[in-house]
SEBA-793724 format. One line per 10 residues: number of its first residue (from 1); their letters; for each residue x negated, y negated, z negated of N, C-alpha, C. Coordinates in steps of 0.05 Angstrom, whole numbers. Atoms other than C-alpha are relative to their C-alpha. Last residue first. Layout:
N
NUM = a = X,Y,Z,X,Y,Z,X,Y,Z; ...
***
This chain:
219
219 = qderfkygfg = -4,-4,-30,-1654,-1731,-1732,24,6,11; -18,-29,5,-1646,-1775,-1799,-5,12,33; -22,-6,0,-1702,-1830,-1787,10,24,-7; -19,-6,-21,-1770,-1817,-1793,24,-8,-3; -19,-22,6,-1809,-1851,-1846,26,3,19; -15,5,-8,-1875,-1903,-1813,28,25,-17; -22,-28,-3,-1939,-1907,-1832,30,-16,2; 0,-16,29,-1997,-1956,-1829,13,25,14; -9,21,21,-2034,-2002,-1780,12,9,-27; 15,30,-2,-2086,-1972,-1726,14,-18,-21
209 = rvteifeegi = 26,3,-9,-2039,-1914,-1705,-16,-24,1; 0,26,-25,-1971,-1915,-1737,-34,-3,2; 25,13,5,-1972,-1840,-1777,4,-28,23; 9,6,-23,-1904,-1813,-1784,-25,-24,-4; 21,27,0,-1884,-1783,-1852,-13,-12,29; -18,15,14,-1818,-1735,-1854,-22,-29,9; -16,11,-21,-1842,-1679,-1813,9,-36,-6; 23,15,-20,-1914,-1661,-1849,29,-16,13; 2,-15,-34,-1868,-1634,-1903,-14,-18,12; -28,9,-12,-1840,-1660,-1976,3,11,30
199 = kkrlrkihtd = -28,-11,20,-1896,-1632,-2022,23,-1,15; 3,-28,9,-1961,-1633,-1972,31,16,-18; -5,-19,-24,-1937,-1697,-1941,6,35,0; -29,17,-2,-1935,-1736,-2010,9,20,18; -15,-18,21,-2011,-1709,-2021,35,0,-1; 3,-30,-12,-2028,-1734,-1948,6,18,-24; -19,-14,-19,-1990,-1797,-1969,-8,27,1; -17,-7,10,-2035,-1806,-2034,33,4,25; 5,-27,17,-2103,-1801,-2003,38,4,-13; 7,-8,-24,-2078,-1855,-1942,0,23,-21
189 = vtrldgfydy = -21,-3,-21,-2050,-1903,-1988,-3,28,8; -17,-8,21,-2116,-1899,-2036,28,6,10; 2,-34,-4,-2155,-1897,-1979,15,5,-13; -13,-10,-15,-2137,-1975,-1972,11,25,1; 1,5,-20,-2181,-1997,-2030,25,15,19; 14,-31,-17,-2175,-1996,-2103,4,-17,27; 17,2,-7,-2167,-2064,-2143,-10,23,19; 16,-37,3,-2102,-2068,-2161,-24,-2,19; 24,7,20,-2083,-2142,-2177,-10,26,2; 20,19,-15,-2033,-2148,-2119,-21,-2,-17
179 = gwiknliker = -1,29,3,-1989,-2087,-2136,-25,-10,5; 26,1,18,-1998,-2008,-2136,3,-28,-10; -4,-20,28,-1931,-1993,-2099,-21,-5,-23; -24,-4,11,-1915,-2058,-2060,-8,14,-24; -12,21,17,-1984,-2086,-2052,22,11,-8; 10,6,29,-2007,-2019,-2025,5,-16,-21; 0,-29,10,-1958,-2002,-1978,-12,-2,-26; -24,6,9,-1957,-2073,-1945,7,20,-30; 5,25,18,-2025,-2068,-1940,21,-1,-15; 13,1,22,-2020,-2005,-1906,-7,-20,-26
169 = slaigknkmf = 23,0,2,-1970,-2034,-1861,-17,21,-30; 19,13,27,-1909,-2007,-1864,-21,1,8; 29,-5,1,-1870,-1989,-1792,-10,-16,-23; 15,17,-6,-1795,-1986,-1802,-28,7,-2; 3,5,-27,-1754,-1925,-1783,-14,-29,-2; 14,-17,-26,-1745,-1914,-1859,10,-19,35; 17,21,-23,-1745,-1977,-1903,-4,22,20; -9,25,-5,-1713,-1946,-1962,-4,-17,16; -30,-7,-5,-1734,-1879,-1956,20,-22,4; -4,-10,-22,-1802,-1905,-1954,23,6,13
159 = yllldfekpt = 6,19,-12,-1799,-1942,-2013,-2,9,21; -22,16,5,-1770,-1882,-2050,-9,-29,18; -24,-10,-18,-1825,-1837,-2021,24,-18,2; 2,-2,-30,-1877,-1884,-2050,24,15,21; 2,29,-8,-1845,-1892,-2121,-2,-8,33; -31,0,-2,-1842,-1814,-2122,9,-34,6; -8,-18,-24,-1914,-1807,-2104,31,-4,2; 8,8,-24,-1934,-1859,-2159,10,13,30; -18,31,7,-1892,-1826,-2212,-5,-12,24; 6,19,20,-1926,-1754,-2192,22,-34,7
149 = leldvgrksv = 11,24,-17,-1873,-1710,-2145,-18,-18,-29; 14,10,15,-1851,-1636,-2166,-20,-27,9; 21,10,-1,-1799,-1622,-2121,-12,-7,-22; 24,24,6,-1741,-1590,-2132,-20,-4,5; 8,-3,26,-1697,-1540,-2092,-16,-21,-5; -7,-7,20,-1638,-1554,-2053,-20,10,-28; -23,-23,-7,-1656,-1553,-1987,3,16,-23; 7,-5,-28,-1714,-1607,-2010,20,25,6; 0,-25,-8,-1706,-1640,-2075,-4,2,38; -2,1,-25,-1731,-1703,-2111,6,32,11
139 = thkeydlfld = -3,-24,-12,-1707,-1729,-2180,-2,9,31; 29,8,-11,-1710,-1795,-2221,-15,33,9; 13,-27,15,-1647,-1772,-2246,-37,-5,2; -2,-4,29,-1621,-1846,-2235,-18,26,-14; 16,19,14,-1660,-1848,-2167,6,-5,-36; -15,13,18,-1638,-1789,-2134,-12,-14,-21; 6,8,21,-1675,-1769,-2074,16,-13,-19; -15,3,13,-1651,-1709,-2031,-17,-12,-21; 7,7,23,-1687,-1688,-1968,15,-18,-16; -5,-20,18,-1655,-1638,-1920,-18,-9,-23
129 = gnklkeggnn = 6,-23,-6,-1651,-1695,-1870,14,24,-20; 0,-3,-21,-1648,-1761,-1906,-19,30,12; 2,-21,-13,-1614,-1774,-1962,-8,-3,20; 16,8,-24,-1622,-1828,-2018,-2,30,13; 5,-26,-3,-1580,-1831,-2085,-6,2,31; 1,-8,-16,-1590,-1898,-2122,1,37,10; -12,-24,7,-1574,-1911,-2193,3,13,28; -26,-4,-2,-1581,-1976,-2189,13,19,8; -5,-23,23,-1655,-1980,-2209,31,-3,4; 20,-8,15,-1690,-2026,-2156,10,20,-18
119 = qkkllakira = 31,-4,-32,-1649,-2059,-2091,-13,25,-23; -14,-24,-21,-1575,-2054,-2151,-30,10,20; -2,-24,12,-1621,-2082,-2201,13,24,16; 33,-16,3,-1655,-2135,-2151,9,30,-18; 6,-10,-28,-1579,-2153,-2122,-29,14,-9; -16,-20,-13,-1553,-2162,-2191,-7,11,26; 6,-19,17,-1608,-2207,-2218,22,25,8; 35,-8,4,-1609,-2250,-2161,1,23,-19; -3,-15,-31,-1525,-2258,-2161,-31,12,1; -13,-22,-1,-1539,-2276,-2234,6,15,13
109 = slvklsfpkt = 22,-30,18,-1597,-2322,-2220,23,21,-5; 20,-7,-24,-1546,-2360,-2166,-24,14,-18; -5,-20,-17,-1493,-2362,-2218,-20,10,18; -4,-27,18,-1535,-2395,-2272,20,17,22; 25,-21,1,-1562,-2439,-2214,4,19,-20; 16,-8,26,-1493,-2461,-2196,-23,13,-4; -1,-26,17,-1472,-2482,-2128,-15,-1,-37; 17,-8,23,-1462,-2543,-2081,12,20,-19; 5,18,24,-1473,-2512,-2040,23,-23,5; 4,31,1,-1453,-2447,-2016,1,-16,-14
99 = iydnaelefg = -6,22,17,-1471,-2380,-2029,-3,-24,6; -4,31,-14,-1479,-2323,-1982,16,-15,-21; -22,16,8,-1505,-2251,-2001,3,-29,6; -13,-11,17,-1540,-2192,-1973,25,-7,-22; 9,19,23,-1553,-2221,-1906,17,22,-27; 15,-21,17,-1548,-2159,-1851,-11,-17,-27; 34,-5,-9,-1544,-2209,-1794,-11,15,-24; 7,-17,-23,-1469,-2191,-1791,-32,-1,4; 5,-31,12,-1467,-2217,-1869,-5,18,26; 19,0,22,-1484,-2292,-1849,0,30,-4
89 = fledseqvka = 26,-10,-14,-1440,-2285,-1785,-23,3,-21; -6,-24,-13,-1380,-2276,-1839,-25,8,19; 0,-8,22,-1405,-2340,-1880,-10,34,15; 27,-4,7,-1411,-2377,-1817,-7,16,-25; 8,-17,-29,-1341,-2355,-1791,-27,0,-10; -2,-25,0,-1311,-2376,-1859,-12,17,23; -11,-8,-21,-1341,-2448,-1857,3,34,-6; -17,-10,16,-1381,-2465,-1917,24,9,15; -15,-9,-20,-1446,-2486,-1881,25,20,-18; -28,13,-4,-1479,-2522,-1939,24,12,15
79 = tlfvipvqss = 0,23,-30,-1527,-2466,-1944,32,-15,-8; -15,20,17,-1551,-2416,-1995,-3,-19,13; 3,29,-18,-1569,-2348,-1954,10,-19,-22; -21,16,8,-1591,-2292,-2005,-4,-26,20; 7,31,-3,-1636,-2247,-1974,26,-2,-7; -26,13,3,-1651,-2170,-2000,1,-35,-1; -3,9,24,-1710,-2142,-1968,22,-16,-9; -30,10,7,-1690,-2094,-1911,-6,-15,-35; -6,-8,23,-1757,-2102,-1869,30,-2,-8; 17,-22,22,-1783,-2104,-1807,12,7,-26
69 = kriercvvwg = 13,-19,-16,-1727,-2127,-1752,-22,15,-11; -8,-23,-7,-1688,-2157,-1801,-15,23,12; 16,-11,23,-1742,-2209,-1825,12,25,9; 29,-15,-7,-1732,-2234,-1752,-8,21,-24; -1,-11,-24,-1653,-2242,-1753,-30,10,3; -15,-27,3,-1654,-2275,-1815,1,20,17; 26,-7,22,-1712,-2329,-1798,19,28,-6; 13,-10,-13,-1658,-2339,-1736,-21,14,-14; -12,-16,-7,-1604,-2350,-1781,-14,15,15; 4,-20,14,-1642,-2395,-1825,14,31,12
59 = dlepmmvdli = -30,-1,14,-1656,-2443,-1766,-1,32,-24; -19,-16,-6,-1728,-2450,-1740,21,1,-21; 17,-28,-11,-1765,-2506,-1731,11,22,10; 15,4,-17,-1719,-2551,-1785,-15,18,21; 29,3,3,-1669,-2520,-1824,-22,-13,23; 3,20,-13,-1594,-2509,-1827,-32,-14,-7; -3,-3,-23,-1586,-2446,-1860,-11,-19,24; -23,13,0,-1621,-2436,-1925,10,-2,29; 8,13,-25,-1655,-2377,-1949,27,-17,8; -18,14,2,-1667,-2342,-2017,-1,-27,28
49 = ildfeesefi = 8,24,-20,-1711,-2289,-2000,24,-17,-8; -18,6,-11,-1722,-2219,-2050,-3,-36,10; -28,-13,17,-1765,-2173,-2075,26,-17,5; -19,15,18,-1823,-2206,-2033,15,17,-6; -17,-13,4,-1892,-2184,-2000,19,-8,-26; -10,-4,27,-1936,-2235,-1972,24,28,2; 25,-10,24,-1975,-2246,-1909,7,1,-24; 17,-29,-8,-1919,-2235,-1862,-21,-3,-12; -12,-28,0,-1866,-2270,-1901,-20,18,3; 10,-20,35,-1913,-2328,-1914,10,29,6
39 = elaergneae = 33,0,8,-1910,-2339,-1835,-12,3,-27; 6,-29,-27,-1837,-2323,-1820,-30,0,-14; -12,-22,12,-1819,-2382,-1877,-6,34,9; 21,-6,29,-1870,-2430,-1849,12,25,-15; 24,-4,-14,-1832,-2422,-1778,-16,1,-23; -3,-31,-7,-1759,-2427,-1817,-26,11,11; -16,-3,-27,-1771,-2497,-1853,-7,36,11; -21,24,-7,-1793,-2524,-1921,5,7,23; 8,11,-25,-1827,-2458,-1951,18,-14,5; -16,12,-9,-1838,-2436,-2028,-5,-5,35
29 = wvkygdkklf = 21,8,-22,-1868,-2382,-2065,24,-18,9; -20,20,-24,-1840,-2367,-2127,-21,-6,20; 14,15,-4,-1856,-2313,-2191,1,-15,30; 6,-5,-23,-1801,-2300,-2231,-25,-11,9; 21,-19,-1,-1796,-2302,-2304,-4,14,25; -18,-32,6,-1723,-2333,-2317,-23,14,7; -6,0,26,-1769,-2403,-2325,16,28,-5; 16,-1,22,-1793,-2395,-2258,-3,4,-28; 6,-27,-7,-1730,-2386,-2222,-24,9,-11; -22,-18,17,-1706,-2454,-2251,-9,27,2
19 = dkilrrmnpe = 2,-6,17,-1769,-2482,-2224,14,10,-21; 19,-15,0,-1763,-2461,-2156,-12,-3,-32; -2,-30,-8,-1693,-2477,-2147,-24,6,-12; -23,-7,21,-1695,-2545,-2170,-5,28,-2; 17,0,27,-1764,-2555,-2127,18,5,-21; 22,-23,1,-1731,-2530,-2068,-14,4,-24; -14,-27,0,-1671,-2574,-2079,-18,18,-7; -15,1,26,-1714,-2639,-2087,9,31,-7; 34,8,13,-1758,-2625,-2027,15,6,-31; -3,23,18,-1696,-2609,-1975,-17,5,-31
9 = devvlvrym = 25,19,-5,-1728,-2560,-1926,14,-28,-17; -13,25,1,-1709,-2496,-1966,-10,-25,12; -3,14,-28,-1736,-2425,-1958,19,-22,3; -20,15,4,-1749,-2397,-2037,-5,-24,34; 3,16,-25,-1785,-2333,-2028,21,-19,-2; -23,15,-21,-1783,-2294,-2087,-9,-27,9; 10,22,-20,-1832,-2250,-2121,22,-3,11; -13,-4,-24,-1807,-2198,-2186,-7,-24,21; -10,21,-10,-1857,-2195,-2239,13,-3,26
***
């Protein structure tokens, strides 16, 4: 089940979006201002964020900028700011989509589905140094030689390569790869990363002491 955070200061609008997305099968969190949004984001793992711009506490521009410091989660701006300059600024902040109000809930749903498909199974081909991952073929190779990874090791590597250069906590990794209903502990993450390092090489995954791991950028 995809997890979506809806950040909107107008209660009726927020409730309308939440109810529609829940009917579509999403698990939905709500935030009524930018500060609350960042607090929720720090404690939960999301597949997509719907973000208003004009809000109390912190506006959507600031929230997007802060999220992009640690995550590449898809962000959709949903806002009454209709100027072309505002839309361009949203994309400069690395938002994935920009929808202006008034809007169609069906169009919003279609945009979300397209983003999630692209993010999760869009036939991606990822490269870092001499390591190559092909999502569509579900293969990983190094210097042209195929590597035999378990499904969990493949998911781990995909998550790291999508977030290279970003320090990921053990908790975030566990929740993303094993799910929030998994009853194991953080040692599961360490064990799988140890095995993954042996297969892809020690040079790719860096330990962030007391926190988690980071996939190194291309050298």
